[in-house]
N, CA, C and O atoms as CSV, one atom per row, in Angstrom:
chain,resi,resn,atom,element,x,y,z
A,1,MET,N,N,45.531,-179.369,130.444
A,1,MET,CA,C,46.711,-179.775,129.705
A,1,MET,C,C,46.261,-180.371,128.375
A,1,MET,O,O,45.247,-181.066,128.308
A,2,LYS,N,N,46.988,-180.106,127.363
A,2,LYS,CA,C,46.749,-180.694,126.044
A,2,LYS,C,C,47.672,-181.898,125.871
A,2,LYS,O,O,48.713,-181.998,126.521
A,3,ARG,N,N,47.279,-182.793,124.998
A,3,ARG,CA,C,48.069,-184.015,124.825
A,3,ARG,C,C,49.507,-183.718,124.402
A,3,ARG,O,O,50.421,-184.425,124.826
A,4,GLU,N,N,49.735,-182.686,123.571
A,4,GLU,CA,C,51.090,-182.347,123.128
A,4,GLU,C,C,51.954,-181.917,124.315
A,4,GLU,O,O,53.129,-182.274,124.396
A,5,ALA,N,N,51.360,-181.144,125.240
A,5,ALA,CA,C,52.084,-180.707,126.437
A,5,ALA,C,C,52.387,-181.905,127.340
A,5,ALA,O,O,53.463,-181.983,127.931
A,6,LEU,N,N,51.452,-182.823,127.443
A,6,LEU,CA,C,51.670,-184.036,128.236
A,6,LEU,C,C,52.836,-184.834,127.650
A,6,LEU,O,O,53.724,-185.269,128.384
A,7,PHE,N,N,52.834,-185.026,126.333
A,7,PHE,CA,C,53.913,-185.778,125.695
A,7,PHE,C,C,55.256,-185.075,125.867
A,7,PHE,O,O,56.277,-185.729,126.078
A,8,ALA,N,N,55.259,-183.746,125.777
A,8,ALA,CA,C,56.504,-182.987,125.959
A,8,ALA,C,C,57.031,-183.145,127.390
A,8,ALA,O,O,58.234,-183.308,127.593
A,9,ALA,N,N,56.138,-183.098,128.375
A,9,ALA,CA,C,56.548,-183.249,129.776
A,9,ALA,C,C,57.104,-184.645,130.028
A,9,ALA,O,O,58.099,-184.800,130.736
A,10,VAL,N,N,56.469,-185.655,129.455
A,10,VAL,CA,C,56.948,-187.034,129.617
A,10,VAL,C,C,58.315,-187.187,128.954
A,10,VAL,O,O,59.199,-187.850,129.498
A,11,PHE,N,N,58.491,-186.586,127.796
A,11,PHE,CA,C,59.794,-186.683,127.128
A,11,PHE,C,C,60.874,-185.974,127.948
A,11,PHE,O,O,61.971,-186.504,128.124
A,12,ASP,N,N,60.564,-184.784,128.446
A,12,ASP,CA,C,61.541,-184.031,129.248
A,12,ASP,C,C,62.000,-184.818,130.470
A,12,ASP,O,O,63.185,-184.816,130.803
A,13,LYS,N,N,61.070,-185.485,131.132
A,13,LYS,CA,C,61.405,-186.187,132.374
A,13,LYS,C,C,61.967,-187.595,132.144
A,13,LYS,O,O,62.900,-188.006,132.833
A,14,TYR,N,N,61.409,-188.332,131.183
A,14,TYR,CA,C,61.754,-189.753,131.023
A,14,TYR,C,C,62.406,-190.094,129.682
A,14,TYR,O,O,62.817,-191.235,129.472
A,15,GLN,N,N,62.506,-189.121,128.774
A,15,GLN,CA,C,63.019,-189.355,127.424
A,15,GLN,C,C,62.226,-190.452,126.714
A,15,GLN,O,O,62.785,-191.304,126.023
A,16,VAL,N,N,60.909,-190.404,126.905
A,16,VAL,CA,C,59.990,-191.366,126.300
A,16,VAL,C,C,59.067,-190.625,125.343
A,16,VAL,O,O,58.466,-189.609,125.694
A,17,GLU,N,N,58.968,-191.153,124.131
A,17,GLU,CA,C,58.025,-190.613,123.159
A,17,GLU,C,C,56.833,-191.549,123.060
A,17,GLU,O,O,56.967,-192.750,123.298
A,18,PRO,N,N,55.670,-191.017,122.713
A,18,PRO,CA,C,54.490,-191.890,122.607
A,18,PRO,C,C,54.657,-192.914,121.485
A,18,PRO,O,O,55.272,-192.647,120.453
A,19,ASP,N,N,54.099,-194.068,121.721
A,19,ASP,CA,C,54.090,-195.163,120.760
A,19,ASP,C,C,52.639,-195.312,120.289
A,19,ASP,O,O,51.713,-195.254,121.097
A,20,TYR,N,N,52.450,-195.500,118.999
A,20,TYR,CA,C,51.111,-195.634,118.429
A,20,TYR,C,C,50.951,-197.047,117.863
A,20,TYR,O,O,51.142,-197.255,116.665
A,21,PRO,N,N,50.602,-198.022,118.716
A,21,PRO,CA,C,50.646,-199.426,118.298
A,21,PRO,C,C,49.444,-199.943,117.505
A,21,PRO,O,O,49.506,-201.048,116.965
A,22,TRP,N,N,48.358,-199.181,117.419
A,22,TRP,CA,C,47.156,-199.713,116.778
A,22,TRP,C,C,46.858,-199.008,115.465
A,22,TRP,O,O,46.654,-197.794,115.441
A,23,ASP,N,N,46.831,-199.754,114.389
A,23,ASP,CA,C,46.505,-199.187,113.080
A,23,ASP,C,C,45.082,-198.648,113.040
A,23,ASP,O,O,44.818,-197.615,112.424
A,24,LYS,N,N,44.171,-199.350,113.699
A,24,LYS,CA,C,42.762,-198.950,113.679
A,24,LYS,C,C,42.517,-197.666,114.476
A,24,LYS,O,O,41.603,-196.905,114.158
A,25,PHE,N,N,43.326,-197.422,115.507
A,25,PHE,CA,C,43.158,-196.257,116.371
A,25,PHE,C,C,44.450,-195.443,116.345
A,25,PHE,O,O,45.249,-195.502,117.279
A,26,LYS,N,N,44.641,-194.699,115.293
A,26,LYS,CA,C,45.907,-194.014,115.035
A,26,LYS,C,C,46.264,-192.939,116.051
A,26,LYS,O,O,47.436,-192.588,116.184
A,27,ASP,N,N,45.270,-192.405,116.779
A,27,ASP,CA,C,45.580,-191.363,117.766
A,27,ASP,C,C,45.684,-191.910,119.196
A,27,ASP,O,O,45.844,-191.134,120.138
A,28,TYR,N,N,45.597,-193.217,119.367
A,28,TYR,CA,C,45.771,-193.830,120.682
A,28,TYR,C,C,47.270,-194.005,120.914
A,28,TYR,O,O,47.955,-194.652,120.122
A,29,ALA,N,N,47.771,-193.432,121.994
A,29,ALA,CA,C,49.205,-193.455,122.273
A,29,ALA,C,C,49.497,-194.193,123.573
A,29,ALA,O,O,48.766,-194.065,124.556
A,30,VAL,N,N,50.563,-194.956,123.560
A,30,VAL,CA,C,51.009,-195.676,124.744
A,30,VAL,C,C,52.334,-195.063,125.195
A,30,VAL,O,O,53.215,-194.794,124.378
A,31,LEU,N,N,52.463,-194.849,126.496
A,31,LEU,CA,C,53.714,-194.390,127.085
A,31,LEU,C,C,54.356,-195.603,127.742
A,31,LEU,O,O,53.775,-196.214,128.639
A,32,ARG,N,N,55.564,-195.949,127.286
A,32,ARG,CA,C,56.226,-197.175,127.743
A,32,ARG,C,C,57.593,-196.864,128.329
A,32,ARG,O,O,58.249,-195.896,127.943
A,33,HIS,N,N,58.004,-197.697,129.258
A,33,HIS,CA,C,59.381,-197.632,129.742
A,33,HIS,C,C,60.296,-197.930,128.560
A,33,HIS,O,O,59.985,-198.763,127.708
A,34,ARG,N,N,61.419,-197.241,128.525
A,34,ARG,CA,C,62.301,-197.359,127.357
A,34,ARG,C,C,62.864,-198.757,127.151
A,34,ARG,O,O,63.002,-199.189,126.007
A,35,TYR,N,N,63.188,-199.467,128.201
A,35,TYR,CA,C,63.866,-200.753,128.020
A,35,TYR,C,C,62.934,-201.948,128.202
A,35,TYR,O,O,62.938,-202.868,127.383
A,36,LYS,N,N,62.152,-201.942,129.246
A,36,LYS,CA,C,61.247,-203.074,129.468
A,36,LYS,C,C,59.993,-202.984,128.620
A,36,LYS,O,O,59.297,-203.981,128.429
A,37,ARG,N,N,59.698,-201.789,128.107
A,37,ARG,CA,C,58.546,-201.529,127.234
A,37,ARG,C,C,57.206,-201.674,127.945
A,37,ARG,O,O,56.163,-201.735,127.294
A,38,LYS,N,N,57.224,-201.729,129.259
A,38,LYS,CA,C,55.985,-201.838,130.033
A,38,LYS,C,C,55.253,-200.492,130.008
A,38,LYS,O,O,55.877,-199.435,130.100
A,39,TRP,N,N,53.946,-200.544,129.885
A,39,TRP,CA,C,53.129,-199.335,129.833
A,39,TRP,C,C,53.087,-198.636,131.189
A,39,TRP,O,O,52.963,-199.287,132.226
A,40,PHE,N,N,53.191,-197.308,131.175
A,40,PHE,CA,C,52.903,-196.523,132.374
A,40,PHE,C,C,51.832,-195.476,132.100
A,40,PHE,O,O,51.419,-194.750,133.005
A,41,GLY,N,N,51.392,-195.399,130.873
A,41,GLY,CA,C,50.306,-194.488,130.529
A,41,GLY,C,C,49.738,-194.795,129.160
A,41,GLY,O,O,50.431,-195.307,128.280
A,42,VAL,N,N,48.463,-194.474,128.996
A,42,VAL,CA,C,47.796,-194.628,127.703
A,42,VAL,C,C,46.967,-193.366,127.493
A,42,VAL,O,O,46.193,-192.969,128.364
A,43,VAL,N,N,47.135,-192.738,126.330
A,43,VAL,CA,C,46.376,-191.533,125.988
A,43,VAL,C,C,45.441,-191.880,124.836
A,43,VAL,O,O,45.870,-192.361,123.787
A,44,LEU,N,N,44.156,-191.625,125.057
A,44,LEU,CA,C,43.129,-191.964,124.080
A,44,LEU,C,C,42.227,-190.767,123.825
A,44,LEU,O,O,42.047,-189.920,124.700
A,45,SER,N,N,41.670,-190.698,122.642
A,45,SER,CA,C,40.606,-189.740,122.326
A,45,SER,C,C,39.334,-190.558,122.148
A,45,SER,O,O,39.223,-191.361,121.221
A,46,ILE,N,N,38.366,-190.344,123.057
A,46,ILE,CA,C,37.143,-191.147,123.013
A,46,ILE,C,C,35.920,-190.271,123.282
A,46,ILE,O,O,36.034,-189.127,123.722
A,47,SER,N,N,34.773,-190.830,123.012
A,47,SER,CA,C,33.516,-190.155,123.307
A,47,SER,C,C,33.285,-190.127,124.821
A,47,SER,O,O,33.492,-191.128,125.506
A,48,SER,N,N,32.863,-188.992,125.326
A,48,SER,CA,C,32.545,-188.872,126.755
A,48,SER,C,C,31.511,-189.900,127.191
A,48,SER,O,O,31.530,-190.360,128.333
A,49,ALA,N,N,30.614,-190.261,126.286
A,49,ALA,CA,C,29.564,-191.226,126.608
A,49,ALA,C,C,30.160,-192.576,127.013
A,49,ALA,O,O,29.576,-193.284,127.834
A,50,LYS,N,N,31.311,-192.939,126.450
A,50,LYS,CA,C,31.957,-194.209,126.812
A,50,LYS,C,C,32.457,-194.200,128.252
A,50,LYS,O,O,32.729,-195.253,128.829
A,51,LEU,N,N,32.576,-193.018,128.822
A,51,LEU,CA,C,33.018,-192.877,130.210
A,51,LEU,C,C,31.844,-192.733,131.158
A,51,LEU,O,O,32.028,-192.555,132.363
A,52,GLY,N,N,30.634,-192.809,130.614
A,52,GLY,CA,C,29.443,-192.656,131.438
A,52,GLY,C,C,29.042,-191.209,131.646
A,52,GLY,O,O,28.207,-190.912,132.500
A,53,LEU,N,N,29.627,-190.305,130.875
A,53,LEU,CA,C,29.286,-188.885,130.992
A,53,LEU,C,C,28.127,-188.562,130.057
A,53,LEU,O,O,27.866,-189.293,129.101
A,54,GLU,N,N,27.447,-187.483,130.334
A,54,GLU,CA,C,26.243,-187.138,129.578
A,54,GLU,C,C,26.556,-186.276,128.368
A,54,GLU,O,O,25.990,-185.194,128.212
A,55,SER,N,N,27.444,-186.742,127.519
A,55,SER,CA,C,27.836,-185.991,126.345
A,55,SER,C,C,28.429,-186.951,125.333
A,55,SER,O,O,28.866,-188.045,125.689
A,56,ASP,N,N,28.445,-186.550,124.088
A,56,ASP,CA,C,29.124,-187.323,123.052
A,56,ASP,C,C,30.409,-186.631,122.620
A,56,ASP,O,O,31.040,-187.030,121.642
A,57,GLU,N,N,30.792,-185.594,123.353
A,57,GLU,CA,C,32.002,-184.843,123.045
A,57,GLU,C,C,33.220,-185.781,123.067
A,57,GLU,O,O,33.328,-186.651,123.931
A,58,ILE,N,N,34.122,-185.592,122.115
A,58,ILE,CA,C,35.374,-186.362,122.090
A,58,ILE,C,C,36.342,-185.686,123.055
A,58,ILE,O,O,36.588,-184.482,122.972
A,59,VAL,N,N,36.883,-186.485,123.971
A,59,VAL,CA,C,37.813,-185.961,124.978
A,59,VAL,C,C,39.100,-186.772,124.961
A,59,VAL,O,O,39.106,-187.947,124.594
A,60,ASP,N,N,40.191,-186.124,125.366
A,60,ASP,CA,C,41.460,-186.820,125.542
A,60,ASP,C,C,41.546,-187.291,126.983
A,60,ASP,O,O,41.307,-186.528,127.919
A,61,ILE,N,N,41.889,-188.553,127.144
A,61,ILE,CA,C,42.029,-189.118,128.483
A,61,ILE,C,C,43.407,-189.745,128.633
A,61,ILE,O,O,44.075,-190.080,127.655
A,62,LEU,N,N,43.802,-189.890,129.878
A,62,LEU,CA,C,45.049,-190.555,130.224
A,62,LEU,C,C,44.733,-191.636,131.238
A,62,LEU,O,O,44.129,-191.361,132.275
A,63,ASN,N,N,45.134,-192.859,130.947
A,63,ASN,CA,C,45.030,-193.947,131.917
A,63,ASN,C,C,46.386,-194.102,132.586
A,63,ASN,O,O,47.410,-194.207,131.912
A,64,VAL,N,N,46.389,-194.115,133.925
A,64,VAL,CA,C,47.619,-194.300,134.687
A,64,VAL,C,C,47.387,-195.300,135.807
A,64,VAL,O,O,46.276,-195.451,136.317
A,65,LYS,N,N,48.466,-195.978,136.174
A,65,LYS,CA,C,48.404,-196.932,137.279
A,65,LYS,C,C,48.634,-196.179,138.576
A,65,LYS,O,O,49.494,-195.301,138.648
A,66,VAL,N,N,47.856,-196.527,139.611
A,66,VAL,CA,C,47.986,-195.903,140.929
A,66,VAL,C,C,47.948,-196.981,142.002
A,66,VAL,O,O,47.581,-198.125,141.735
A,67,MET,N,N,48.327,-196.607,143.207
A,67,MET,CA,C,48.236,-197.552,144.322
A,67,MET,C,C,46.763,-197.917,144.529
A,67,MET,O,O,45.911,-197.028,144.537
A,68,PRO,N,N,46.446,-199.201,144.696
A,68,PRO,CA,C,45.044,-199.605,144.855
A,68,PRO,C,C,44.321,-198.857,145.973
A,68,PRO,O,O,43.134,-198.559,145.841
A,69,GLY,N,N,45.000,-198.555,147.049
A,69,GLY,CA,C,44.362,-197.841,148.152
A,69,GLY,C,C,44.014,-196.403,147.839
A,69,GLY,O,O,43.233,-195.783,148.560
A,70,ALA,N,N,44.583,-195.859,146.770
A,70,ALA,CA,C,44.338,-194.458,146.400
A,70,ALA,C,C,43.237,-194.301,145.356
A,70,ALA,O,O,42.772,-193.187,145.112
A,71,VAL,N,N,42.819,-195.392,144.744
A,71,VAL,CA,C,41.841,-195.312,143.651
A,71,VAL,C,C,40.557,-194.613,144.094
A,71,VAL,O,O,40.075,-193.716,143.404
A,72,GLY,N,N,40.002,-195.013,145.231
A,72,GLY,CA,C,38.726,-194.442,145.688
A,72,GLY,C,C,38.799,-192.951,145.920
A,72,GLY,O,O,37.918,-192.213,145.478
A,73,SER,N,N,39.836,-192.492,146.609
A,73,SER,CA,C,39.944,-191.056,146.890
A,73,SER,C,C,40.251,-190.261,145.622
A,73,SER,O,O,39.773,-189.138,145.466
A,74,LEU,N,N,41.032,-190.824,144.730
A,74,LEU,CA,C,41.305,-190.131,143.472
A,74,LEU,C,C,40.024,-189.966,142.656
A,74,LEU,O,O,39.778,-188.906,142.080
A,75,ARG,N,N,39.209,-191.027,142.614
A,75,ARG,CA,C,37.985,-190.966,141.814
A,75,ARG,C,C,36.959,-189.990,142.382
A,75,ARG,O,O,35.983,-189.664,141.706
A,76,MET,N,N,37.158,-189.528,143.591
A,76,MET,CA,C,36.255,-188.520,144.153
A,76,MET,C,C,36.596,-187.128,143.635
A,76,MET,O,O,35.817,-186.193,143.824
A,77,GLN,N,N,37.743,-186.975,142.987
A,77,GLN,CA,C,38.158,-185.676,142.465
A,77,GLN,C,C,37.566,-185.454,141.075
A,77,GLN,O,O,37.459,-186.390,140.283
A,78,PRO,N,N,37.186,-184.223,140.786
A,78,PRO,CA,C,36.642,-183.932,139.451
A,78,PRO,C,C,37.654,-184.276,138.360
A,78,PRO,O,O,38.834,-183.942,138.467
A,79,GLY,N,N,37.182,-184.942,137.320
A,79,GLY,CA,C,38.030,-185.262,136.183
A,79,GLY,C,C,38.780,-186.567,136.292
A,79,GLY,O,O,39.519,-186.929,135.376
A,80,ILE,N,N,38.609,-187.293,137.400
A,80,ILE,CA,C,39.247,-188.606,137.554
A,80,ILE,C,C,38.140,-189.649,137.686
A,80,ILE,O,O,37.261,-189.548,138.542
A,81,LEU,N,N,38.211,-190.652,136.812
A,81,LEU,CA,C,37.130,-191.626,136.663
A,81,LEU,C,C,37.661,-193.047,136.780
A,81,LEU,O,O,38.872,-193.264,136.764
A,82,PRO,N,N,36.745,-194.032,136.900
A,82,PRO,CA,C,37.187,-195.424,136.835
A,82,PRO,C,C,37.939,-195.656,135.523
A,82,PRO,O,O,37.620,-195.042,134.504
A,83,ALA,N,N,38.905,-196.514,135.551
A,83,ALA,CA,C,39.740,-196.761,134.376
A,83,ALA,C,C,38.914,-197.239,133.192
A,83,ALA,O,O,38.054,-198.110,133.324
A,84,TYR,N,N,39.190,-196.658,132.043
A,84,TYR,CA,C,38.555,-197.076,130.795
A,84,TYR,C,C,39.426,-198.170,130.173
A,84,TYR,O,O,40.581,-197.925,129.827
A,85,HIS,N,N,38.881,-199.353,130.033
A,85,HIS,CA,C,39.543,-200.510,129.424
A,85,HIS,C,C,40.809,-200.949,130.147
A,85,HIS,O,O,41.710,-201.519,129.532
A,86,MET,N,N,40.882,-200.686,131.447
A,86,MET,CA,C,42.028,-201.137,132.243
A,86,MET,C,C,41.484,-201.690,133.557
A,86,MET,O,O,40.302,-201.527,133.858
A,87,ASN,N,N,42.332,-202.334,134.328
A,87,ASN,CA,C,41.954,-202.874,135.627
A,87,ASN,C,C,41.563,-201.726,136.554
A,87,ASN,O,O,42.400,-200.886,136.886
A,88,LYS,N,N,40.317,-201.682,136.969
A,88,LYS,CA,C,39.791,-200.562,137.759
A,88,LYS,C,C,40.305,-200.547,139.206
A,88,LYS,O,O,40.106,-199.561,139.916
A,89,GLU,N,N,40.956,-201.616,139.645
A,89,GLU,CA,C,41.539,-201.622,140.984
A,89,GLU,C,C,42.907,-200.957,141.006
A,89,GLU,O,O,43.367,-200.507,142.056
A,90,HIS,N,N,43.553,-200.894,139.852
A,90,HIS,CA,C,44.928,-200.404,139.795
A,90,HIS,C,C,45.125,-199.205,138.875
A,90,HIS,O,O,46.179,-198.570,138.915
A,91,TRP,N,N,44.151,-198.888,138.063
A,91,TRP,CA,C,44.289,-197.802,137.087
A,91,TRP,C,C,43.114,-196.838,137.222
A,91,TRP,O,O,42.024,-197.223,137.646
A,92,VAL,N,N,43.353,-195.584,136.856
A,92,VAL,CA,C,42.295,-194.573,136.777
A,92,VAL,C,C,42.397,-193.883,135.421
A,92,VAL,O,O,43.438,-193.911,134.764
A,93,THR,N,N,41.303,-193.272,135.028
A,93,THR,CA,C,41.253,-192.460,133.821
A,93,THR,C,C,41.189,-191.000,134.229
A,93,THR,O,O,40.410,-190.615,135.101
A,94,VAL,N,N,42.020,-190.198,133.584
A,94,VAL,CA,C,42.105,-188.769,133.868
A,94,VAL,C,C,41.651,-188.001,132.632
A,94,VAL,O,O,42.171,-188.220,131.538
A,95,LEU,N,N,40.683,-187.102,132.802
A,95,LEU,CA,C,40.304,-186.188,131.726
A,95,LEU,C,C,41.375,-185.098,131.712
A,95,LEU,O,O,41.380,-184.231,132.587
A,96,ILE,N,N,42.275,-185.128,130.740
A,96,ILE,CA,C,43.469,-184.294,130.841
A,96,ILE,C,C,43.202,-182.793,130.734
A,96,ILE,O,O,44.055,-181.989,131.109
A,97,ASP,N,N,42.054,-182.413,130.237
A,97,ASP,CA,C,41.763,-180.980,130.192
A,97,ASP,C,C,40.938,-180.512,131.403
A,97,ASP,O,O,40.572,-179.340,131.487
A,98,LYS,N,N,40.649,-181.420,132.330
A,98,LYS,CA,C,39.825,-181.079,133.498
A,98,LYS,C,C,40.574,-181.218,134.831
A,98,LYS,O,O,40.026,-180.896,135.885
A,99,VAL,N,N,41.802,-181.688,134.786
A,99,VAL,CA,C,42.576,-181.947,135.996
A,99,VAL,C,C,43.818,-181.060,135.960
A,99,VAL,O,O,44.429,-180.909,134.902
A,100,PRO,N,N,44.207,-180.467,137.095
A,100,PRO,CA,C,45.396,-179.600,137.109
A,100,PRO,C,C,46.654,-180.324,136.613
A,100,PRO,O,O,46.861,-181.505,136.894
A,101,ASP,N,N,47.476,-179.596,135.878
A,101,ASP,CA,C,48.697,-180.162,135.308
A,101,ASP,C,C,49.572,-180.827,136.369
A,101,ASP,O,O,50.131,-181.897,136.129
A,102,GLU,N,N,49.693,-180.200,137.537
A,102,GLU,CA,C,50.557,-180.732,138.592
A,102,GLU,C,C,50.071,-182.113,139.037
A,102,GLU,O,O,50.882,-183.007,139.283
A,103,LEU,N,N,48.764,-182.288,139.138
A,103,LEU,CA,C,48.215,-183.583,139.534
A,103,LEU,C,C,48.473,-184.624,138.449
A,103,LEU,O,O,48.848,-185.759,138.746
A,104,ILE,N,N,48.275,-184.240,137.206
A,104,ILE,CA,C,48.536,-185.163,136.094
A,104,ILE,C,C,49.991,-185.614,136.116
A,104,ILE,O,O,50.275,-186.806,135.999
A,105,LEU,N,N,50.905,-184.671,136.263
A,105,LEU,CA,C,52.327,-185.016,136.260
A,105,LEU,C,C,52.685,-185.884,137.460
A,105,LEU,O,O,53.520,-186.781,137.346
A,106,GLY,N,N,52.067,-185.629,138.600
A,106,GLY,CA,C,52.279,-186.467,139.773
A,106,GLY,C,C,51.764,-187.884,139.570
A,106,GLY,O,O,52.404,-188.848,139.990
A,107,LEU,N,N,50.607,-188.010,138.924
A,107,LEU,CA,C,50.054,-189.333,138.639
A,107,LEU,C,C,50.919,-190.096,137.639
A,107,LEU,O,O,51.072,-191.313,137.748
A,108,ILE,N,N,51.481,-189.387,136.671
A,108,ILE,CA,C,52.398,-190.029,135.721
A,108,ILE,C,C,53.639,-190.522,136.458
A,108,ILE,O,O,54.104,-191.634,136.210
A,109,ASP,N,N,54.181,-189.702,137.366
A,109,ASP,CA,C,55.341,-190.136,138.164
A,109,ASP,C,C,55.024,-191.402,138.944
A,109,ASP,O,O,55.815,-192.345,138.966
A,110,GLU,N,N,53.857,-191.415,139.586
A,110,GLU,CA,C,53.476,-192.585,140.363
A,110,GLU,C,C,53.343,-193.811,139.461
A,110,GLU,O,O,53.832,-194.890,139.797
A,111,SER,N,N,52.690,-193.644,138.329
A,111,SER,CA,C,52.495,-194.765,137.420
A,111,SER,C,C,53.838,-195.262,136.884
A,111,SER,O,O,54.048,-196.467,136.742
A,112,PHE,N,N,54.729,-194.344,136.593
A,112,PHE,CA,C,56.055,-194.723,136.114
A,112,PHE,C,C,56.761,-195.585,137.151
A,112,PHE,O,O,57.344,-196.617,136.816
A,113,GLY,N,N,56.708,-195.161,138.409
A,113,GLY,CA,C,57.343,-195.915,139.483
A,113,GLY,C,C,56.687,-197.263,139.730
A,113,GLY,O,O,57.379,-198.252,139.969
A,114,LEU,N,N,55.365,-197.316,139.675
A,114,LEU,CA,C,54.656,-198.564,139.936
A,114,LEU,C,C,54.844,-199.608,138.837
A,114,LEU,O,O,54.692,-200.804,139.084
A,115,THR,N,N,55.170,-199.166,137.646
A,115,THR,CA,C,55.297,-200.092,136.524
A,115,THR,C,C,56.745,-200.416,136.192
A,115,THR,O,O,57.012,-201.082,135.192
A,116,ARG,N,N,57.659,-199.971,136.992
A,116,ARG,CA,C,59.089,-200.235,136.746
A,116,ARG,C,C,59.406,-201.681,136.686
A,116,ARG,O,O,60.563,-202.052,136.487
């Protein structure tokens, strides 16, 4: 999945557009609930090396909140890693071009519900 497709899917389902709150990181996007403004997703473009991968390739990632009991099993799947710059007990990082679209959309649904 590409970031534009992810944003389109989120808009179709939740009528939420990405928010770009950081001047220094103009391509970092936050997905927020429309009224409470609580985050349910963060999309970043970062170096793979920052994720502990053996590359300096810039990748798009999605941070989502998940049930704490699911973190371990999710991280065993290819493309799902410990959360980057988030609480690792409650959030995971998804390499959006390495994980099936259906799983990404399911994780967004879960994160949306958990952050209500």
